[in-house]
C-alpha positions as CSV (number, residue, x, y, z in Angstrom):
1,M,16.6,-14.3,8.5
2,T,17.7,-16.7,11.2
3,N,17.6,-16.3,14.8
4,E,21.5,-16.7,14.3
5,L,23.9,-14.5,13.5
6,P,26.0,-14.9,10.5
7,S,29.5,-15.1,10.9
8,S,30.2,-13.1,7.7
9,V,28.2,-10.4,5.6
10,A,28.6,-8.8,2.2
11,A,27.7,-5.4,0.3
12,I,27.1,-5.3,-3.5
13,D,27.0,-2.6,-5.4
14,L,25.9,-2.3,-8.6
15,G,27.0,0.9,-10.2
16,S,26.8,2.6,-13.8
17,N,30.5,2.2,-14.2
18,S,31.6,-0.5,-12.1
19,F,30.2,-3.2,-9.8
20,H,31.6,-3.7,-6.8
21,M,31.3,-6.3,-3.7
22,I,33.1,-6.4,-0.4
23,V,33.0,-9.3,2.5
24,C,33.3,-8.8,6.5
25,K,33.7,-10.9,9.0
26,L,31.3,-10.1,11.7
27,E,33.4,-10.3,15.1
28,N,32.0,-9.0,18.7
29,G,29.5,-6.9,16.8
30,K,32.4,-5.1,14.5
31,L,33.3,-5.7,10.8
32,R,36.7,-7.1,9.6
33,T,37.2,-6.6,5.5
34,I,38.5,-9.7,4.3
35,D,37.7,-9.5,0.6
36,R,37.0,-6.9,-1.9
37,L,35.7,-7.8,-5.4
38,K,35.5,-5.1,-8.5
39,E,34.5,-5.1,-12.2
40,M,34.3,-2.4,-15.1
41,V,31.2,-3.2,-16.8
42,R,29.9,0.3,-17.7
43,L,26.3,-0.3,-17.0
44,A,25.3,3.2,-18.1
45,S,27.1,2.7,-21.5
46,G,24.3,0.1,-22.7
47,L,21.5,2.0,-22.3
48,D,19.9,2.2,-25.7
49,E,17.7,5.2,-27.0
50,D,14.4,4.2,-26.0
51,K,16.6,3.5,-22.5
52,N,16.6,-0.3,-22.4
53,L,19.7,-2.4,-21.4
54,D,21.3,-3.7,-24.9
55,T,21.8,-7.5,-25.1
56,K,25.4,-7.1,-25.0
57,T,26.1,-4.8,-21.8
58,Q,23.7,-7.6,-19.8
59,K,25.7,-10.4,-20.7
60,R,28.8,-8.5,-19.7
61,A,27.3,-7.4,-16.7
62,L,25.5,-11.3,-15.5
63,D,28.9,-12.7,-16.4
64,C,30.5,-10.6,-13.5
65,L,27.5,-11.3,-11.4
66,K,28.3,-15.1,-11.6
67,R,31.5,-14.8,-10.2
68,F,30.5,-12.6,-7.5
69,G,27.2,-15.1,-6.9
70,Q,30.2,-17.6,-6.5
71,R,32.2,-16.0,-3.9
72,I,28.6,-15.7,-1.9
73,E,26.7,-19.1,-2.7
74,N,26.6,-20.3,0.6
75,F,25.9,-16.9,2.4
76,P,22.7,-17.4,4.4
77,A,19.5,-15.1,3.7
78,G,19.7,-11.8,5.1
79,S,23.6,-11.6,5.4
80,V,23.8,-10.3,1.9
81,R,22.9,-6.7,0.5
82,I,22.8,-6.1,-2.9
83,V,21.0,-2.1,-4.8
84,G,21.1,-1.4,-8.1
85,T,21.6,2.5,-8.8
86,N,21.0,5.3,-11.2
87,T,21.1,3.1,-14.2
88,L,18.8,0.4,-13.0
89,R,16.7,3.2,-11.7
90,T,16.6,4.3,-15.3
91,A,16.3,1.0,-17.3
92,K,12.7,0.2,-19.0
93,N,14.2,-3.7,-18.9
94,S,15.2,-3.2,-15.3
95,K,12.9,-5.3,-13.7
96,Q,13.3,-8.8,-16.3
97,F,17.3,-8.0,-16.1
98,I,17.4,-7.9,-12.0
99,A,15.3,-11.7,-12.3
100,K,18.0,-12.5,-14.3
101,A,20.6,-11.3,-11.9
102,E,19.1,-12.4,-8.8
103,K,19.7,-16.1,-10.3
104,A,23.2,-15.5,-10.9
105,L,23.7,-14.4,-7.0
106,G,21.3,-15.8,-5.4
107,H,20.2,-13.3,-3.4
108,P,17.9,-10.2,-3.4
109,I,18.5,-7.0,-5.3
110,D,17.1,-3.5,-4.3
111,I,16.9,-0.7,-6.4
112,I,17.7,2.5,-4.3
113,A,16.6,6.4,-4.9
114,G,19.3,8.7,-5.7
115,I,19.0,10.1,-2.2
116,E,19.0,7.0,-0.5
117,E,22.1,6.3,-2.2
118,A,23.5,9.2,-1.1
119,R,22.6,8.4,3.1
120,L,24.4,5.3,2.0
121,I,27.6,6.9,0.8
122,Y,27.9,9.4,3.7
123,Q,27.7,6.4,6.2
124,G,30.5,4.5,4.0
125,V,32.4,7.9,4.3
126,A,31.9,8.0,8.2
127,N,32.3,4.8,8.9
128,S,36.1,4.9,6.5
129,L,37.4,8.1,7.4
130,G,38.5,9.1,10.9
131,S,37.7,13.7,10.5
132,N,37.5,15.7,13.8
133,A,35.3,18.3,10.9
134,D,32.2,20.1,12.8
135,S,30.5,19.5,9.0
136,R,31.5,17.3,5.8
137,F,30.8,17.5,2.6
138,V,31.1,14.5,0.6
139,M,30.6,13.9,-3.2
140,D,30.5,10.6,-5.0
141,I,31.1,10.6,-8.8
142,G,28.8,7.4,-10.4
143,G,28.6,6.1,-13.5
144,G,25.5,8.0,-14.0
145,S,24.8,10.1,-11.3
146,T,26.8,12.3,-9.1
147,E,25.5,12.1,-4.8
148,Y,26.0,15.4,-2.8
149,I,26.0,15.4,0.9
150,I,26.3,17.6,4.2
151,G,26.9,15.6,7.8
152,I,27.4,15.9,10.7
153,D,29.2,13.0,12.7
154,D,28.0,9.8,11.0
155,T,24.1,11.6,10.0
156,A,24.0,13.0,6.8
157,H,22.0,16.2,6.8
158,T,21.5,17.5,3.3
159,K,21.5,15.1,0.4
160,E,20.8,15.5,-3.6
161,S,22.0,13.2,-6.3
162,L,22.3,14.8,-9.9
163,H,22.0,13.0,-13.2
164,M,25.3,13.7,-13.9
165,G,28.0,11.3,-14.0
166,C,31.8,9.7,-15.7
167,V,29.7,7.6,-17.8
168,T,27.1,9.7,-19.4
169,V,29.5,12.6,-19.6
170,S,32.4,10.9,-21.2
171,N,29.9,9.3,-23.6
172,N,27.9,13.1,-24.4
173,F,30.8,15.1,-24.7
174,F,33.9,12.9,-25.3
175,P,32.7,10.4,-27.9
176,D,35.0,7.6,-28.6
177,G,38.2,9.4,-26.7
178,T,37.7,12.8,-28.5
179,I,39.0,15.5,-26.9
180,S,38.8,19.8,-27.7
181,K,38.8,22.3,-25.5
182,K,35.7,23.6,-26.6
183,A,34.0,19.9,-26.1
184,F,35.7,20.6,-22.4
185,K,34.1,23.5,-21.6
186,K,30.4,22.4,-23.1
187,A,31.1,19.3,-20.6
188,V,31.9,22.0,-17.5
189,L,29.0,24.0,-18.2
190,F,26.7,21.1,-18.4
191,C,27.4,19.9,-14.9
192,Q,27.7,23.3,-13.7
193,Q,24.4,23.7,-14.8
194,K,23.4,20.9,-13.4
195,L,24.4,22.1,-10.3
196,A,23.3,25.6,-9.9
197,P,20.4,25.0,-7.9
198,F,22.0,23.2,-5.2
199,Q,24.8,25.8,-5.1
200,R,23.8,28.0,-1.6
201,M,22.9,24.7,-0.3
202,F,26.2,23.2,-0.9
203,N,28.4,26.4,-0.7
204,S,31.8,26.1,0.8
205,R,30.6,28.5,3.7
206,R,28.2,25.5,4.7
207,W,30.8,23.1,5.8
208,D,34.3,22.8,7.4
209,E,35.8,19.9,5.3
210,A,35.3,18.1,1.6
211,I,35.5,14.3,1.1
212,G,35.8,12.6,-2.2
213,A,34.5,9.2,-2.5
214,S,34.4,6.9,-5.7
215,G,36.8,5.7,-8.4
216,S,37.2,8.5,-10.7
217,I,38.2,10.7,-7.4
218,R,40.4,8.2,-6.4
219,C,41.8,8.3,-9.8
220,I,42.3,11.2,-10.5
221,H,43.7,11.9,-6.9
222,K,46.4,9.0,-7.7
223,V,47.2,11.1,-11.2
224,L,47.3,14.3,-9.5
225,I,50.0,13.3,-6.5
226,A,51.9,11.1,-9.3
227,T,52.5,14.3,-11.4
228,Q,53.0,16.5,-8.3
229,W,50.2,18.4,-9.4
230,S,48.9,18.5,-5.8
231,N,50.4,17.1,-2.8
232,N,47.5,17.1,-0.1
233,G,44.3,14.8,-1.2
234,I,43.0,17.3,-4.7
235,T,43.7,20.8,-4.9
236,K,42.0,23.7,-7.1
237,E,45.6,24.3,-8.2
238,G,46.5,20.6,-9.0
239,L,43.1,20.2,-11.3
240,D,43.7,23.4,-12.9
241,K,46.9,22.0,-13.9
242,L,45.1,18.7,-15.1
243,V,42.6,20.5,-17.1
244,S,45.1,22.5,-18.6
245,H,47.1,19.5,-19.7
246,I,43.9,17.7,-21.1
247,T,43.2,20.3,-22.8
248,Q,46.1,20.5,-24.8
249,C,45.4,16.8,-26.3
250,S,42.7,15.9,-29.2
251,H,42.4,12.0,-27.8
252,V,42.3,10.4,-24.5
253,T,45.1,7.9,-25.7
254,E,47.6,10.9,-25.8
255,L,47.0,12.2,-22.1
256,D,49.7,9.7,-21.1
257,L,49.0,10.5,-17.4
258,P,50.7,8.2,-14.9
259,E,48.1,6.1,-12.4
260,L,45.9,6.6,-15.3
261,S,44.9,3.4,-16.1
262,E,43.1,1.7,-19.4
263,E,40.2,0.5,-18.1
264,R,39.9,4.1,-16.2
265,L,40.5,5.9,-19.7
266,P,36.9,6.0,-21.6
267,V,35.1,7.5,-18.4
268,F,38.2,9.7,-16.5
269,L,36.9,13.0,-19.0
270,G,33.7,12.8,-17.7
271,G,34.9,12.4,-14.2
272,V,37.2,15.3,-14.2
273,A,34.5,17.4,-15.5
274,V,32.1,16.7,-12.8
275,L,34.8,17.4,-10.3
276,Y,36.0,20.5,-11.9
277,A,32.7,22.2,-12.5
278,T,32.0,21.2,-8.7
279,F,35.5,22.8,-7.4
280,Q,34.6,26.0,-9.5
281,R,30.6,26.2,-8.1
282,L,31.3,25.5,-4.6
283,N,34.1,27.2,-4.3
284,I,36.1,24.3,-3.1
285,E,40.3,24.6,-2.9
286,Q,40.7,21.1,-1.2
287,M,39.8,17.5,-1.3
288,T,40.4,14.8,1.1
289,V,39.8,11.5,-0.5
290,S,37.8,8.3,0.9
291,D,38.3,4.7,0.7
292,G,34.9,4.1,2.2
293,A,32.0,4.3,-0.2
294,L,28.5,3.1,-1.1
295,R,29.4,-0.6,-0.3
296,E,30.9,0.3,3.0
297,G,27.4,2.1,3.8
298,L,25.9,-0.9,2.9
299,V,28.0,-3.3,5.5
300,H,27.2,-0.9,8.0
301,D,23.2,-0.1,7.5
302,L,23.1,-4.1,6.9
303,L,24.9,-4.5,10.6
304,G,21.7,-2.2,12.1
305,R,19.4,-4.8,11.0
306,I,21.2,-8.0,12.0
307,Y,21.6,-6.2,15.6
308,D,17.9,-4.7,15.6
309,H,18.9,-1.5,14.7
310,D,16.8,-1.1,11.4
311,I,16.7,3.0,10.4
312,R,13.8,1.8,8.7
313,S,12.0,1.7,11.7
314,K,13.2,5.2,12.6
315,T,11.7,6.6,9.3
316,V,8.5,5.2,10.0
317,E,8.2,7.0,13.4
318,T,9.2,10.0,12.2
319,L,6.8,9.6,9.4
320,A,4.2,8.5,11.7
321,E,4.9,11.4,13.7
322,H,5.4,14.3,10.8
323,Y,1.6,13.3,9.8
324,H,0.4,13.3,13.6
325,T,-1.1,9.9,13.7
326,D,-3.0,8.3,16.5
327,K,-0.3,6.3,17.7
328,D,-2.5,4.9,20.9
329,H,-4.9,3.6,18.0
330,S,-2.3,2.0,16.1
331,A,-0.9,0.4,19.4
332,R,-4.1,-1.4,19.6
333,I,-3.9,-2.3,16.0
334,Q,-0.8,-3.7,16.3
335,Q,-2.2,-5.6,19.3
336,T,-4.6,-7.6,17.2
337,V,-2.4,-8.3,14.3
338,N,0.1,-9.8,16.6
339,N,-2.2,-12.1,17.8
340,I,-3.4,-12.7,14.4
341,L,-0.1,-13.6,13.6
342,S,0.2,-15.8,16.5
343,Q,-2.0,-18.2,15.9
344,L,-1.2,-18.6,12.0
345,D,1.5,-21.3,11.0
346,S,3.9,-21.2,8.5
347,S,2.0,-22.3,5.7
348,C,0.6,-18.8,5.0
349,C,3.3,-17.5,3.9
350,S,6.8,-18.5,2.2
351,K,9.9,-19.8,3.6
352,G,11.9,-17.6,5.9
353,Q,9.2,-14.8,5.3
354,R,8.2,-15.1,8.9
355,K,10.4,-11.8,10.2
356,N,10.0,-9.8,7.2
357,I,6.2,-10.4,7.5
358,T,5.8,-9.2,11.0
359,Q,8.4,-6.3,9.9
360,F,6.1,-4.8,7.1
361,L,2.8,-5.2,9.1
362,S,4.2,-3.2,12.1
363,W,5.4,-0.3,9.7
364,A,1.8,-0.5,7.4
365,V,-0.2,-0.6,10.5
366,S,2.1,2.9,11.7
367,L,2.2,4.5,8.6
368,H,-1.7,3.6,6.9
369,G,-3.7,6.7,8.3
370,I,-1.1,9.0,7.4
371,G,-3.0,10.3,4.6
372,R,-5.6,11.6,6.9
373,D,-3.7,14.6,7.4
374,I,-4.0,15.5,4.2
375,A,-7.7,14.6,3.4
376,H,-10.2,11.8,5.0
377,S,-11.8,11.1,1.8
378,Q,-9.7,8.5,0.2
379,Y,-7.3,9.1,3.0
380,H,-5.8,5.6,2.4
381,K,-4.4,6.6,-1.3
382,H,-3.1,9.8,0.0
383,S,-1.2,7.3,2.2
384,A,0.3,5.3,-0.1
385,Y,1.2,7.8,-2.5
386,I,3.6,9.2,0.3
387,I,5.1,5.9,1.1
388,E,5.3,5.4,-2.5
389,N,7.2,8.9,-3.6
390,G,8.6,9.9,-0.7
391,D,12.3,10.0,0.5
392,L,12.5,7.1,3.1
393,A,15.8,6.5,4.9
394,G,16.6,2.9,4.8
395,F,14.1,1.5,2.3
396,S,14.4,0.4,-1.3
397,R,12.2,0.9,-4.0
398,Q,10.9,-2.1,-4.0
399,D,10.2,-1.6,-0.4
400,Q,8.1,1.1,-0.2
401,R,6.1,-0.3,-3.3
402,L,5.4,-2.8,-1.3
403,L,4.6,-1.0,1.6
404,A,2.5,1.4,-0.3
405,T,0.4,-1.7,-2.1
406,I,-0.4,-3.0,1.6
407,V,-1.7,0.6,2.7
408,K,-3.2,1.5,-0.3
409,T,-5.4,-2.0,-0.2
410,H,-5.8,-1.7,3.3
411,R,-9.7,-0.7,3.0
412,K,-12.4,-0.8,0.8
413,R,-12.0,-2.7,-2.8
414,F,-9.4,-5.7,-2.5
415,S,-7.4,-5.5,-5.9
416,R,-5.9,-8.9,-6.3
417,S,-3.5,-7.5,-9.6
418,R,-1.9,-4.5,-7.4
419,F,0.2,-7.5,-6.1
420,K,1.2,-9.2,-9.2
421,E,3.6,-6.7,-10.0
422,L,5.6,-7.2,-6.5
423,H,8.9,-8.7,-6.3
424,K,9.2,-12.4,-5.3
425,P,7.9,-13.6,-2.4
426,W,6.2,-10.8,-1.8
427,N,3.4,-11.4,-4.8
428,H,2.4,-14.6,-3.2
429,D,3.0,-13.2,0.7
430,A,1.3,-9.6,0.1
431,P,-2.2,-10.1,-0.1
432,I,-2.4,-12.0,3.1
433,L,-0.5,-9.5,4.8
434,T,-3.5,-6.9,3.3
435,I,-6.3,-9.4,4.9
436,I,-4.6,-9.2,8.1
437,L,-4.4,-5.7,8.1
438,R,-7.7,-5.2,7.1
439,I,-9.2,-7.5,9.9
440,A,-7.1,-5.8,12.5
441,I,-8.3,-2.3,11.8
442,L,-12.1,-3.7,11.1
443,M,-11.9,-4.8,14.8
444,H,-11.0,-1.9,15.8
445,R,-13.6,0.3,14.3
446,N,-14.3,2.0,17.7
447,R,-10.9,4.0,18.1
448,H,-11.4,4.9,21.4
449,T,-11.7,0.9,23.0
450,N,-9.7,-1.7,23.7
451,N,-13.2,-3.6,23.6
452,V,-11.6,-6.5,21.4
453,P,-13.2,-9.7,21.8
454,E,-11.3,-13.2,21.6
455,F,-11.3,-15.0,18.5
456,T,-9.5,-17.1,16.8
457,I,-8.9,-17.3,13.5
458,S,-7.5,-19.7,10.7
459,I,-5.9,-18.9,7.0
460,Q,-5.9,-21.8,4.6
461,S,-5.1,-20.9,0.9
462,D,-7.8,-18.9,-0.1
463,S,-10.0,-19.1,3.1
464,I,-10.2,-16.8,6.0
465,D,-12.1,-18.1,9.2
466,L,-13.1,-16.0,11.9
467,K,-14.7,-17.5,15.3
468,F,-16.1,-15.2,17.9
469,A,-17.2,-16.3,21.7
470,D,-20.7,-17.6,21.5
471,N,-23.2,-14.7,20.8
472,W,-20.6,-12.0,20.9
473,L,-21.6,-11.0,17.1
474,D,-25.2,-10.4,18.4
475,S,-24.5,-7.8,20.7
476,A,-22.2,-6.0,18.4
477,P,-24.5,-5.8,15.0
478,L,-21.9,-2.8,13.5
479,T,-19.1,-5.4,13.6
480,Q,-21.2,-7.9,12.0
481,T,-21.8,-5.8,9.5
482,D,-18.5,-4.7,9.0
483,L,-17.7,-8.3,8.4
484,E,-20.1,-8.9,6.3
485,I,-19.4,-6.0,4.0
486,E,-15.5,-7.4,4.0
487,A,-16.5,-10.7,3.3
488,N,-18.0,-9.3,-0.2
489,Y,-15.1,-7.0,-0.9
490,L,-12.7,-10.4,-0.7
491,E,-15.6,-12.6,-2.5
492,V,-14.8,-10.2,-5.7
493,A,-11.1,-11.0,-5.4
494,D,-11.9,-14.6,-5.3
495,Y,-11.3,-15.1,-0.9
496,N,-13.6,-16.5,1.2
497,L,-14.2,-14.7,4.8
498,T,-16.0,-16.6,7.2
499,F,-17.2,-15.8,10.7
500,S,-19.2,-17.2,13.1
């Protein structure tokens, strides 16, 4: 991120059914939408039996992203947020596709977990729809997953993401658009079974207002209003009439419903089945429809990052408190990390990475010891496992893997191979971050003192050189021994640590 605030920001949602982009003008800390783009790519339909995205679907998706890329080609780094959802979480070859997609867009793509997707959807709804309700229930039907959230004001408190969506349900129960009462009943039952474990959690007694987001729900709403089967949002009675009409047809081409476009037709039945099952299982009588969804949530999340209100920092603080970390010890390590960073020039990291490096190192300092709450032995591995596998608000899967890799490698054996699988440019920068963290922690082996001597450090390629005041190491035999051990660990990984 540059120090100068961007004049415009953009968010792109690479959904399992549609790709969406929203472009906003940033004016006095507020957002004004100036452009929207949407294309139905049906990414989920391109998954083969081995969970790989087929070539035809990849081409369709990349052609769309090239068009999106032209719209944001002059946007500076940090002003665009792009996320992939269920299908890109699932596809075995998603890494290869993402590399091509990032080239087409000119900006990095984050893969987010279902729970993070739910949080962002709620943010989008909360910032797009005025409501006086004390507690809101929000649902979003995507192509491959459906998110359920209960929140108050702009904070999501209960979140779930279920593996059912308009594309997957349509493909599994209505192949080639064929309809039967038996198939529709099976589709609804499938969705109800998915939702059953969460029925009590999201039951209508636990919230005041139901709100629907996503293209599927907006389309169903338009159909119900146009047919006059509902006149106030989506009602249970209106859905009953829609389902009755659907099950009297033998093919989607016979539906003949107003406001149902040719483009939406192939996935319409799956969306109806998911929504109908949800109304029945959760005892919903009426649902309001929101224009805001994931991309609006992304934009507001990005706004927080731009103005230094990054939700990830709050997440780290909460996690550190939960696992009872030693805040004073972390503060001392952070001070030494800052000292090291102040001495290093830009050649030690990729261009434009300085802010990100400072941020991730700070988070690693705060979280490196959380595994001690589980067991002291191999605590760094426990810490890394929690970071990589937890539902951490604001973090993408790549963020969590990066942070977990740094934390896992902050002590003992230094394995360079761990960093090779990280996304660019972190596969190049993360080893240096980890070495900085290792040295800072080593300097605070005595956990209850600020007695760290002045030292200078230089890092050039694979060489790290530390210099202390004359004769200080002779008076600190434990630190000298620790540095010798560290030099041996790094030497195995082809790094040369010298100290004097």
